[in-house]
N, C-alpha and C positions, 0 to 999 in steps of 0.2 A: 565344620561338618556336624557339629553337635546338634544344630538346629536346622539341618538340611531337610527339605520337603520330602526327601526319599524316606525319612523316618515316619511319614504321615500315617501309614497303617498301624504302627505301634502306638502312636499318639491317640489314634481313635480307640484302639483297644483299651489303653490306659484310661481314657476318658469315660468309657463305658463302666470300667471298674469303679472309678471315682463316683459316678452317678449312682451306682448301686450301693456304694457305701453311704452316700448321702441319704438314700432311701432308707437304709437300715437305721441311721442315726435319727432321722426325722420321724420315721414310722415306728421304730422299735422292733426288736426281734422276738419279743415275747408274744406278739399277736399271732393267733392261730392261722390267719390267712397268709402269713409269711412262712410258716413251718410245714410246707407241703411235703418236704422230703424227710425231715427228722422224725416226725411223729408217725407217718404212715409207713415209711419204708424201713426205718431203723430196726424195729423188732424183727421184721421179715428177714432182713439181711443178717442179723445176729443169729437167728434160728438156722438159716441155711449154712452159715459159716461153721456153726457147731456141728452140723450134720455131715459136712463134706470136708475131707482132708486134702483133696487135690485142688489145684488152681481152677477156679471157675469164674465166669463173668461176674457173679455176685461178689466174689472175693476181690476182684479188680475194682469194682465200683466202691466197695467198702474202703479199700486202700486209697482211692482217690478222694474219699471224704464223704461220699453219699451215705446218708443215714447217720452220720456222726456230727453234723452241723446243719443249721438252717440253710436251705438251698440258696436263698438270695445272698447270704453271707459267703457261702462257698463260691458262688459265681463272681461276686465282687472281688474276692481274694484272688481267684484264678485269673480273671481279666487284668487286675492290677499288676500281678507278678509277670504275666505274659507280656504286657506292654513295656514294663520297666526293663525286664531281662532282654527282650528283643531289641529295644532301643540301645541298651548298653553294649550288647554283642555287636550290633551294627557299628557303633562308634569305635569299639576296640578293633574290629576287623578293618575298618577304614583307616585307623591309625597305623595298622601293620602293612596293609596293601596300598594305601593311598587313595582307594576308591571305596564307596559304600557297596557292600555285597549285592550282586544281582544274579539273575539266572539260577544255576544249580546251587551256588554258594549262598545266595539269598534264601533259597528254599531250605537249605540246611540250617541257616540261622533261625528261620521261622519254626522249623520242626524242633530244633533243640530248645528254643524258648518255650514252645508248647509243652514239651515233656517236662521241663523244669517247673513250669507253672502248675501242671496237673500233679506232679509228684510232691510239691511243697505246699500247694494250696490246701489240701485236706489236713495237713499237719498244723497249719497256721489258723485255719478257719475256726476250729473248735475252741481253742483258748481265747481267740478274739471274741467269740460269741459270749464266753463267760465274762470277759471284761465289759463288753457292751451291756450285758444284762445287769451287772452289778452297778454300772454307772447310771443305768436307767431305773434302778429299783426304787428310788425316792418317789418317782412319779407314777410308777406302775406296779408297786409292790402288792396291791390288792389282787393281782392276777395269781398270787400264790395261795390265796385262801382256798381251803379244801384240798390242797396238795398233800401227799404223804411224804414224810421225810424219815431219815434214819438218825438216831441219836449218836453223835460223835464225841460227846463229852462223857464224863463218868455217869452223870444223870442229868435230869432236868429239874432245877430248883423251883420252888414255889414263888409266885410273884411277890408275896409278902417278905421274902427273905432278901429282896433287893439284890439278887444275884441273877446271872444268866447262864444258860447252858448253850450248847451248839448242836445243830442238826445239819445234815447234808440233804439236799432236795433237788429234784429235777423240775425245772419250771416248765410251762407248756411248750416252750421251744426246745426242750431237752438240753438245756444248759444246766450244769451242775453247780449249785450255789451252796455256800456255807452261811447259815443264818443264826443270829443270836435269838434265844427264845427262853420262855419261862412257862410254868404251869399256872392256870387260874387258881386262886386260893381255895375254891370249893372242890377241886379235883381230889379224888381218892387214890388213884393209881399213879405212882411216880415212875415214869419210864427210865430205864437204865441203858447203858451203852449197847448199841447194836439193835435196840428195839425200834419198832415203827411207831411214829406219831402222825397226827393229822393237824395241820395248821388251821386254827379257827378264827383268829383275830390278829390285827396289826396294831401295835402300839407305836409310840413316837420313835423308838430306837430298837425295838425287838418285836418278836411275834409270840402270841400265846398258842400253845399246842396242847393236845390231849393224847393219851395212849390210844393207839389204834385198836378197834374192836374191843373196847373196854366198857365198863358200866358208865364211865365218864362220857364216852362218846355217845352212848345211848341216851344219857341224860341231856346232853347238848342238843341232840336231834329232837328230843321231846320238847325242849324249851323253844326251839325254832318252830316246831309244829304248833305249839300252843299260842305263839305270838302271831 
């Protein structure tokens, strides 16, 4: 009964999830055309959640993962979980009753699988997005240039010191990354813990950053303008 054709609907749903995951892997989740949900709706959801204390449709969407992970990754996760859970529940029910669930019992399995997929998909999609983004960083790290980050180490050392600090940054797909970084040697302002920096360049194994809204940033913009 494990591979009975009665499981076909769940195999199709699982296949859709796998195809979406392949799209994420091959196309990357850092591209702006993928991030239709995270960038546009995330801030709106957060604002409305802060303004409302009662349960609302926006709170439900936020709980389901909308606005907290790229839409294509969220759908891939939901479809995959839906297909796997539905298939497994069918197999378990068939093992107990001797037949694959149909009628109202089949509908109950379908509904339960959907609830489990929606409930867990939002929790899983966001950390998955961070994993995919970090794996893909070697080939698409330039997407972070110009992004703002927050210093998470004691400070950011100068490049000449041959040390690195750390910042946390949201990439264009709203994935939170921890990046190694240093200051260019000509910088005058050394950012400390909790301060905001801007990523200006990518080296072999770390990034160069400048203090946000500082004289260093003004000088950097002037250099770009002059060239």
